[in-house]
C-alpha positions in Angstrom: 133.5 73.8 121.4 133.2 77.4 122.2 129.5 77.5 122.8 129.1 74.3 124.7 132.2 74.7 126.9 134.0 71.5 125.9 137.6 71.5 127.0 140.2 70.8 124.3 143.9 70.3 123.8 145.5 71.0 120.5 148.0 68.3 119.4 150.3 69.3 116.6 151.7 66.3 114.7 154.7 65.8 112.3 156.6 68.6 114.1 159.9 67.2 112.9 159.0 68.4 109.4 159.4 71.7 107.7 156.8 72.9 105.2 157.9 72.6 101.6 159.4 75.7 100.2 156.6 76.2 97.7 154.2 76.4 100.6 156.3 79.0 102.5 159.0 76.8 104.1 158.0 77.5 107.6 159.4 75.7 110.7 156.9 73.8 112.8 157.2 76.4 115.6 156.2 79.1 113.2 153.2 77.1 112.1 152.1 76.6 115.7 152.4 80.3 116.4 150.4 81.2 113.3 147.7 78.6 114.2 147.4 79.8 117.8 147.2 83.4 116.7 144.2 82.5 114.5 142.7 80.5 117.3 142.8 83.5 119.6 139.9 85.0 117.6 137.7 82.1 118.6 138.9 80.9 122.0 140.0 82.8 125.1 142.1 81.8 126.8 144.1 79.7 124.4 143.8 76.0 125.0 146.8 73.9 126.0 148.8 72.5 123.1 151.5 69.9 122.5 153.9 69.5 119.6 154.5 65.9 118.6 156.5 63.8 116.2 156.4 60.0 116.0 159.8 60.0 114.2 161.7 61.8 117.0 159.3 61.0 119.9 159.0 64.7 120.5 156.1 65.4 122.8 155.3 61.7 123.5 155.9 61.8 127.2 154.1 65.2 127.6 151.1 63.9 125.6 150.8 60.7 127.7 151.1 62.7 130.9 148.5 65.1 129.8 146.1 62.3 128.9 146.7 60.6 132.3 146.0 63.8 134.1 142.7 64.3 132.1 141.7 60.7 132.9 142.3 61.2 136.6 140.5 64.5 136.5 137.4 63.0 134.8 137.4 59.9 137.0 137.1 62.0 140.2 
C-alpha cells in the first residue's frame, strides 16, 4: 500500500476484550497505540483508524459512516 498509494483505513476488532495476562494483559487502547506506533515506520501520515466491537457495538456507526463517505467519494 505504501508504494502504490492505495488508501487504507485500519479497523481494530474485538475492542471489548483485554489481552490475556500471559500475553501482557494490555487494554485495547494500549494495543492500538502500540500498533500505530509501529505503523509510523512504514506510513506517514498515519491512516485513519476505527476501534470496533460487535459485542458492545462500539465503532459500528463510525465504521458505517466512514464506509458511506468512501463510497460517495469514489462514486464522484
